[in-house]
LOTORTOR-368846 format. One line per 3 residues: number of its first residue (from 1); their letters; for each residue x, y, z negated of C-alpha. Coordinates in Angstrom, 3 decimals. Each point is the difference from the previous one (the first is absolute). Last residue first. Layout:
REM LOTORTOR-368846
NUM = A = X/Y/Z ~ ...
//
This chain:
REM LOTORTOR-368846
453 = EHG = -1.283/-17.586/54.112 ~ -0.296/3.710/1.008 ~ -2.842/1.387/2.151
450 = NSG = -1.540/2.113/-2.682 ~ -2.758/-2.100/-1.514 ~ 1.270/-3.363/1.094
447 = PLL = 2.275/-0.419/-3.007 ~ -1.170/2.196/-2.854 ~ 1.756/3.402/-0.391
444 = CLQ = -2.934/2.279/0.878 ~ -2.138/-1.993/-2.399 ~ 2.344/0.943/-2.818
441 = KVG = -0.555/3.617/0.769 ~ -3.790/-0.523/-0.222 ~ 0.428/-1.770/-3.335
438 = ASR = 2.196/2.769/-1.449 ~ -2.658/2.585/0.947 ~ -2.756/-1.994/-1.663
435 = FGV = -3.317/0.458/1.861 ~ -3.481/1.072/-1.206 ~ -2.850/-1.655/1.829
432 = TVT = -3.557/1.378/0.046 ~ -2.955/-2.263/0.785 ~ -3.353/1.683/0.644
429 = GTR = -3.375/-1.746/-0.504 ~ -1.561/3.347/-0.943 ~ -1.773/-0.919/-3.183
426 = GGC = 2.155/-2.957/-0.842 ~ 3.295/1.779/0.429 ~ 3.097/-2.144/-0.004
423 = SVT = 3.351/1.547/-0.907 ~ 3.069/-2.049/0.844 ~ 3.194/0.874/-1.860
420 = EVL = 3.800/-0.367/0.318 ~ 0.125/-1.833/3.328 ~ 3.199/-0.875/1.900
417 = TKI = 1.723/-2.285/-2.510 ~ -3.273/-1.536/-1.281 ~ -0.988/-0.640/3.659
414 = LRE = 3.396/-1.626/0.628 ~ -0.282/-2.210/-3.050 ~ -3.476/-1.292/1.015
411 = QER = 1.243/-0.663/3.540 ~ 2.934/-1.960/-1.505 ~ -2.448/-2.225/-1.905
408 = PSL = -2.111/-0.526/3.064 ~ 3.153/-0.937/2.041 ~ 1.524/2.703/2.179
405 = QAW = 0.950/-0.072/3.725 ~ -3.420/1.311/1.216 ~ 0.376/3.068/-2.274
402 = VDD = 3.299/1.025/1.537 ~ -1.280/-0.129/3.596 ~ -3.261/1.675/-1.082
399 = FER = 1.853/2.932/-1.669 ~ 1.604/0.939/3.287 ~ -1.932/3.239/0.214
396 = LAR = 0.662/0.592/-3.720 ~ 3.753/-0.448/0.398 ~ 0.153/2.205/3.109
393 = AVD = -1.965/2.804/-1.640 ~ 2.201/-0.159/-3.111 ~ 3.159/0.071/2.055
390 = ERP = -1.279/2.855/2.152 ~ -0.943/2.016/-3.129 ~ 3.426/-0.265/-1.455
387 = ADE = 0.139/-1.625/-3.529 ~ 2.644/1.947/-2.009 ~ -2.262/2.743/-1.350
384 = SGS = -2.059/-1.828/-2.639 ~ -0.983/2.279/-2.889 ~ -3.521/-1.252/-0.616
381 = EKL = -1.447/3.025/1.814 ~ 2.118/-0.907/3.083 ~ -1.343/-3.546/-0.005
378 = QRM = -3.594/1.257/-0.180 ~ 0.681/2.454/2.816 ~ 1.482/-2.853/2.051
375 = VAS = -3.101/-2.097/-0.691 ~ -2.331/2.832/1.072 ~ 2.044/0.619/3.140
372 = LLM = -0.270/-3.715/0.900 ~ -3.726/0.127/-0.507 ~ -0.324/2.959/2.343
369 = PNR = 2.389/-1.533/2.628 ~ -1.992/-3.300/0.057 ~ 1.917/-2.913/1.436
366 = GIG = 2.442/-0.447/-2.861 ~ -2.797/0.429/-2.565 ~ -2.251/-2.721/1.599
363 = RIQ = 1.768/-3.018/-1.361 ~ 0.129/1.322/-3.544 ~ -3.711/0.894/0.120
360 = EVV = -0.770/-3.426/1.477 ~ 1.794/-1.629/-2.960 ~ -2.080/2.087/-2.438
357 = AQE = -3.268/-0.878/1.701 ~ 0.966/-3.688/0.057 ~ 0.639/0.030/-3.689
354 = LEP = -3.416/1.643/-0.615 ~ -1.766/-2.522/2.182 ~ 1.765/-3.002/-1.510
351 = ASV = -0.730/1.251/-3.565 ~ -3.708/0.704/0.593 ~ -0.979/2.949/-2.163
348 = SRT = -1.388/0.208/-3.480 ~ -1.904/2.475/-2.176 ~ 0.403/3.133/2.087
345 = PCQ = -2.994/1.883/-1.454 ~ 1.203/-0.679/-3.598 ~ -1.725/-0.323/-3.357
342 = AWG = -3.082/-1.924/1.275 ~ 2.269/-2.976/0.800 ~ 0.703/-0.669/-3.716
339 = RQH = 2.332/1.288/-2.719 ~ 3.106/-2.148/0.278 ~ 0.027/-0.996/3.705
336 = AKI = -1.671/3.209/1.069 ~ 2.650/2.101/-1.815 ~ 2.779/-2.244/1.330
333 = CVY = -1.194/0.453/3.561 ~ 0.055/-3.333/1.833 ~ 2.254/-1.078/2.899
330 = YRY = -1.577/-3.086/1.526 ~ 0.809/-3.472/1.330 ~ -2.502/-2.660/1.215
327 = LKT = 1.329/-3.569/0.215 ~ -1.796/-2.668/2.016 ~ 0.107/-3.683/-1.043
324 = DKQ = -3.361/-0.169/-1.733 ~ -0.506/3.588/-1.113 ~ 3.051/1.536/-1.626
321 = TYT = 0.205/3.417/-1.651 ~ 2.882/2.496/-0.054 ~ 1.692/2.723/-1.942
318 = HVM = 2.478/2.784/0.585 ~ -0.206/2.947/-2.363 ~ -0.732/3.581/0.793
315 = GVN = 1.641/2.887/-1.858 ~ -1.791/3.068/-1.274 ~ -0.843/3.366/1.499
312 = CSA = -3.761/-0.739/-0.268 ~ -1.139/0.791/3.561 ~ 3.455/-0.377/1.566
309 = CRV = 0.344/-3.548/-1.246 ~ 3.711/-0.817/-0.052 ~ 1.975/-2.647/1.866
306 = VGK = 3.754/-0.433/-0.726 ~ 0.093/-2.931/-2.469 ~ -1.080/-2.734/2.402
303 = LLA = 0.067/1.431/3.514 ~ 1.248/-3.027/2.003 ~ -1.965/-2.494/-2.002
300 = GYK = 1.939/-3.141/0.799 ~ -2.439/-2.729/-1.099 ~ 1.875/-1.048/-3.140
297 = NRL = 0.575/3.497/-1.305 ~ -0.480/-1.227/-3.579 ~ -3.486/0.401/-1.380
294 = SRT = -0.325/-3.747/-0.583 ~ -2.395/-2.103/2.002 ~ 1.940/-3.316/0.020
291 = SDP = 0.840/0.445/-3.724 ~ -3.654/0.286/-0.926 ~ -2.055/3.173/0.044
288 = ANA = -2.123/0.431/-3.167 ~ -3.765/-0.370/0.425 ~ -0.194/-3.495/-1.520
285 = KLQ = 2.346/1.009/-2.780 ~ -2.092/3.045/-0.866 ~ -3.178/-2.185/0.018
282 = AHV = 1.632/-2.536/-2.375 ~ 1.155/2.931/-2.096 ~ -3.504/1.349/-0.355
279 = NDW = -1.377/-3.403/-0.968 ~ 2.731/-0.518/-2.566 ~ -0.589/3.416/-1.677
276 = LER = -3.802/-0.564/-0.148 ~ 0.510/-3.376/-1.650 ~ 2.675/1.313/-2.410
273 = DVI = -2.169/2.786/-1.420 ~ 0.728/3.629/0.624 ~ 0.150/2.529/-2.880
270 = AQH = 2.726/-1.675/-2.077 ~ 0.708/1.500/-3.432 ~ 3.501/1.316/-0.890
267 = EGP = 2.745/-1.801/-1.865 ~ 1.227/-1.615/3.235 ~ 0.866/-3.565/0.848
264 = YVD = 3.136/-0.058/2.103 ~ 0.637/-0.087/3.766 ~ 3.523/-0.281/1.556
261 = GRH = 1.241/1.895/3.047 ~ 2.127/2.503/-1.899 ~ -2.785/0.743/-2.484
258 = RVQ = -3.683/-0.610/0.620 ~ -2.641/0.572/-2.706 ~ -3.152/-1.924/-0.675
255 = GLY = -3.544/0.658/-1.093 ~ -1.386/-1.215/3.279 ~ -0.466/3.644/1.160
252 = IVN = 3.779/0.613/-0.706 ~ 0.663/-2.631/2.643 ~ -0.143/2.672/2.688
249 = TLI = -0.732/-1.721/3.350 ~ -3.419/1.529/0.786 ~ 1.082/3.354/-1.278
246 = LHL = 3.145/0.035/2.171 ~ -2.046/-1.077/3.075 ~ -2.265/2.977/-0.533
243 = RPR = 2.969/2.310/-0.027 ~ 1.407/-1.584/3.172 ~ -3.390/0.286/1.831
240 = TFP = -0.608/3.512/-1.116 ~ -2.095/1.353/-2.896 ~ -0.174/3.677/-0.727
237 = RGG = 2.264/1.695/-2.573 ~ -1.368/0.807/-3.491 ~ 3.438/0.099/-1.589
234 = AIR = 1.094/2.848/-2.315 ~ -1.809/2.765/-1.830 ~ 2.513/2.150/-1.853
231 = GDR = -0.151/0.545/-3.799 ~ 3.668/-0.262/-0.925 ~ -0.448/-3.546/-1.206
228 = TTW = -1.644/-1.022/3.270 ~ -3.740/-0.220/0.556 ~ -1.290/-2.978/1.991
225 = RKL = -1.606/-1.017/3.334 ~ 0.190/-3.627/1.063 ~ -0.624/-0.680/3.706
222 = TWG = -3.043/1.410/1.766 ~ -3.673/-0.756/0.446 ~ -2.031/2.418/2.136
219 = RKD = -2.535/-2.642/0.852 ~ 0.553/0.538/3.678 ~ 3.772/-0.266/-0.477
216 = LVN = -0.455/-3.211/-1.960 ~ -2.111/-1.465/2.858 ~ 2.639/0.903/2.563
213 = VVP = 2.877/-1.448/-2.151 ~ -2.037/-3.271/-0.352 ~ -0.393/-0.110/3.790
210 = LLS = 3.776/0.354/0.333 ~ 0.983/-2.698/-2.426 ~ -1.838/-3.034/1.477
207 = GLE = -2.440/-2.696/-1.118 ~ -3.097/2.272/-0.421 ~ -1.533/-1.863/-2.906
204 = LYL = 3.227/-1.219/-1.607 ~ 1.432/3.506/0.312 ~ -3.169/1.443/-1.590
201 = AFI = 0.341/-2.337/-2.934 ~ 3.539/1.079/-0.793 ~ -1.049/3.704/0.429
198 = ARV = -3.080/-0.595/-2.258 ~ 2.236/-1.471/-2.710 ~ 2.292/3.058/0.150
195 = RAA = -3.024/2.324/-0.086 ~ -1.225/-1.707/-3.164 ~ 3.432/0.455/-1.529
192 = EAD = -0.153/3.665/0.847 ~ -3.188/0.475/-2.077 ~ 1.223/-2.169/-2.864
189 = NVV = 3.445/1.633/-0.307 ~ 1.886/-2.879/-1.626 ~ 2.855/0.834/-2.345
186 = LAG = 3.665/-0.199/0.884 ~ 2.787/0.144/-2.577 ~ 3.239/1.753/-0.857
183 = GAP = -1.410/3.455/-0.592 ~ -1.738/1.302/-3.138 ~ -2.907/1.306/2.177
180 = HVD = -0.215/-3.483/1.641 ~ 0.638/0.249/3.685 ~ -3.198/-0.335/2.065
177 = YGL = -0.966/-3.039/2.113 ~ -2.278/-0.838/2.926 ~ 1.982/1.805/2.724
174 = VPN = 3.606/0.013/-0.904 ~ 2.111/2.121/-2.374 ~ 3.270/1.402/1.332
171 = GGV = 3.051/-1.391/-1.821 ~ 0.496/-1.199/-3.521 ~ 1.219/-3.058/-1.813
168 = WKG = -3.301/-1.926/-0.305 ~ 0.763/-3.105/-2.047 ~ -0.221/-3.597/1.206
165 = KRR = 2.719/-1.429/-2.220 ~ 2.228/-0.389/3.120 ~ -0.684/3.608/0.794
162 = AAS = 1.174/1.089/-3.473 ~ 3.250/-2.025/0.438 ~ 0.585/1.638/3.381
159 = MKD = -0.733/3.448/-1.440 ~ 2.541/-0.555/-2.818 ~ 2.603/-1.272/2.463
156 = RTR = -0.566/3.057/2.195 ~ 0.311/2.316/-3.047 ~ 3.189/-1.758/-1.108
153 = EAI = 1.478/0.570/3.390 ~ -1.104/3.619/0.114 ~ 1.614/0.566/-3.465
150 = MER = 3.221/-1.681/1.133 ~ 0.042/2.184/3.095 ~ -0.502/3.139/-2.083
147 = EFQ = 2.800/-1.073/-2.385 ~ 2.319/-0.556/2.915 ~ -0.862/3.441/1.298
144 = AFS = 0.758/1.428/-3.389 ~ 3.365/-1.699/0.006 ~ 0.755/1.621/3.326
141 = LLI = -1.332/3.280/-1.407 ~ 2.611/-0.123/-2.805 ~ 2.787/-0.506/2.561
138 = NLT = -1.350/2.817/2.174 ~ -0.142/2.315/-3.009 ~ 3.574/-0.780/-0.948
135 = LRG = 1.101/0.875/3.493 ~ -1.994/3.235/-0.128 ~ 1.629/0.905/-3.310
132 = LSA = 3.421/-0.610/1.458 ~ -0.826/2.268/3.039 ~ -0.977/2.989/-2.074
129 = TTN = -3.363/1.812/-0.340 ~ -1.306/-3.390/-1.036 ~ 1.551/0.433/-3.474
126 = FQQ = 0.449/-2.901/-2.378 ~ 3.115/-0.215/-2.052 ~ -1.986/-0.096/-3.208
123 = TVS = -0.647/2.555/-2.810 ~ -1.706/2.671/2.102 ~ -1.836/-2.221/2.515
120 = VFS = -0.628/1.734/3.366 ~ -2.529/-0.533/2.759 ~ -0.392/1.514/3.404
117 = AGH = -3.083/1.269/1.938 ~ -0.491/-0.099/3.726 ~ -3.641/-0.741/0.141
114 = KDF = 0.201/-3.675/1.154 ~ 3.036/-0.613/-2.152 ~ -1.600/1.215/-3.203
111 = VEM = -3.145/-2.035/0.659 ~ 2.070/-3.088/0.834 ~ 2.051/0.634/-3.193
108 = IRA = -3.146/-0.126/-2.082 ~ -1.038/-3.298/1.559 ~ 3.435/-1.476/-0.527
105 = FDL = -0.066/1.061/-3.657 ~ -3.434/-1.588/-0.363 ~ 1.444/-3.334/1.182
102 = LSR = 2.992/0.346/-2.296 ~ -2.326/0.641/-2.954 ~ 1.376/1.872/-3.008
99 = TLR = -0.908/3.363/1.489 ~ 1.090/3.653/0.033 ~ 1.275/0.014/-3.521
96 = DVK = 1.774/-3.287/0.822 ~ 2.283/1.881/2.407 ~ 1.410/2.165/-2.776
93 = YVL = -0.272/3.697/-0.841 ~ -2.052/0.704/3.135 ~ 0.314/2.408/2.966
90 = VCN = -2.264/0.054/2.975 ~ 1.101/1.826/3.234 ~ -1.440/2.275/2.665
87 = VLG = -3.425/0.648/-1.666 ~ -2.822/2.129/1.367 ~ -0.131/-1.969/3.311
84 = DRV = -3.665/-0.982/-0.441 ~ 0.983/-3.700/-0.233 ~ 2.517/0.842/-2.703
81 = DDL = -2.714/2.001/-1.878 ~ -2.358/-2.994/0.223 ~ 2.748/-2.333/-1.337
78 = LRK = 0.589/2.336/-2.959 ~ -3.714/0.328/-0.805 ~ -0.370/-3.809/0.054
75 = MAP = 3.034/-0.340/-2.293 ~ -1.384/2.590/-2.365 ~ -3.362/-1.863/-0.304
72 = REL = 1.480/-3.476/-0.470 ~ -1.357/-3.192/1.548 ~ 3.289/-0.832/1.716
69 = NAG = 0.671/-3.235/-1.784 ~ 2.423/-1.592/-2.501 ~ 1.360/3.336/-1.129
66 = TFG = -2.522/0.210/-2.808 ~ -1.703/3.295/-0.887 ~ 0.002/1.759/-3.329
63 = GDD = 1.446/3.297/1.216 ~ 0.152/0.432/3.777 ~ 1.638/3.362/0.644
60 = YKQ = 0.150/1.655/3.457 ~ 0.496/3.611/-0.995 ~ -0.163/2.768/2.591
57 = PLA = 2.812/2.579/-0.297 ~ 1.932/-1.379/3.008 ~ 3.749/-0.351/-0.581
54 = IWG = 2.173/1.507/2.768 ~ 3.046/-1.762/1.531 ~ 1.857/2.040/2.642
51 = EHR = 3.225/-1.972/-0.096 ~ 1.623/2.689/-2.115 ~ -2.750/-0.583/-2.503
48 = QSV = 1.194/-3.532/-0.643 ~ 1.050/0.495/-3.674 ~ -3.305/1.791/-0.525
45 = IFA = -1.892/-2.969/1.357 ~ 1.796/-2.315/-2.496 ~ -0.952/2.295/-2.837
42 = EAS = -3.642/-0.108/1.096 ~ 0.072/-3.766/0.025 ~ 1.341/-0.180/-3.532
39 = ERQ = -2.592/2.433/-1.219 ~ -2.832/-1.915/1.703 ~ 1.012/-3.297/-1.599
36 = ADL = 0.273/1.692/-3.431 ~ -3.351/1.649/0.426 ~ -1.550/-3.332/0.862
33 = TNF = 1.675/-1.547/-3.110 ~ -1.637/2.517/-2.278 ~ 0.815/3.519/-1.277
30 = DSD = -2.699/1.854/-1.850 ~ -1.822/-3.209/-0.999 ~ -3.354/-1.076/1.609
27 = LGE = 1.632/-2.582/2.170 ~ 1.349/-1.878/-3.057 ~ -1.681/-3.330/0.838
24 = DTS = -1.848/0.224/3.334 ~ 1.556/-3.225/1.282 ~ 1.697/-0.953/3.239
21 = KRT = 1.743/3.301/0.554 ~ 0.400/1.685/3.381 ~ 1.745/2.921/1.648
18 = YIA = 0.082/1.287/3.564 ~ 2.043/3.021/0.966 ~ -0.969/1.484/3.392
15 = YRI = 2.916/1.403/1.892 ~ -0.388/2.581/2.787 ~ 3.120/-0.139/2.142
12 = AAT = 0.969/3.391/1.434 ~ 1.722/-0.394/3.368 ~ 3.638/0.936/0.370
9 = LPR = 1.229/-3.477/-0.809 ~ -1.952/-1.503/2.917 ~ -2.438/-2.689/-1.112
6 = PKA = 1.102/-3.507/-0.574 ~ -1.702/-2.574/2.269 ~ -2.968/-1.850/-1.475
3 = TAM = 0.281/-3.789/0.071 ~ -0.437/-2.562/2.713 ~ -1.282/-3.446/-0.944
//
């Protein structure tokens, strides 16, 4: 961690003196230990007046407060003044007056460093305005980092043990449950629990995710809505296919918890019975694509990952259906796929037709001066100046010769190299292709595209 750089010697350094005493014994006397700490610090500042040191009149005294934490009024005021730039440096009699916790010390130093403040201990060789003090600070912060990592590791172990015992260890609440006011447990929200059971039953009735999403939208049902600790309203998002699937597969509704792939009995009450759960999961399994119908690019979708729906300004995914032995491929708007067909005018387009339209655009550019000028203008705007117009025109005119020599997998790679985006407009039926300048230059160098073998 970097530390604050020393300020120029000619600049006045405004020193805040911080004092602390763990008990309030003797604080009401004429001269107490806080006064002694301040007097020693003021004398030290006077000895450094030639360096431009000036003691601030404000007192930052914590009498009767432990150094084991930062819950101290004067400490909070001091840190606020450092953040506001009112303090250049903090002076203490001994380091343990500032804090007795190495972790808290690291936190304080992070605040000082962020706002350009230094730290000096009067009775110890610790002064971050000098190089030796900064080295010492870095060593201490290294140990503090080690302490933080150990605390994090212990916290993870503790949470894992709690999970194995079926305890709720935090996170966003889910539909059907509220977090107990004292924390650490889930309690059933009867109204939401009834909705969860209705959602499970509705999926069994309709047999598919998207129709259920449409019904939930019409009913105005949303995901869990809750109030955060700072009073904000969170959650309440509409259902989508993925979010609905998460609810239908969340073992929390069976009164269980999942941790690192394993399921344990939970301390909370189940709100879905085993029979309903099993029936829903049998239907989900029946609807799930098997390994022969995975979403990998098995059927050579030329435009997978580059097509966008112009109506909704979101991506389009490649999908397919099979009737008997015939395969039908489509590009589907993600919004329509997740929220229902009524959400998008484009919905889906035939994949072979869209791919053919893009290939025909590429073929026609070299023969159409207006299209060629548009492509060259696009290349120029993207910063490409080393692809001569005649080379681009020749490469695009001879695109068919190159295309015919490629395998389907190579054709897919070439399209991805040439094309950056394809925008498909459902209302107008237009297809707009955005080209990659580097890809067009690469096409100019391919064998058969410029006369060289």
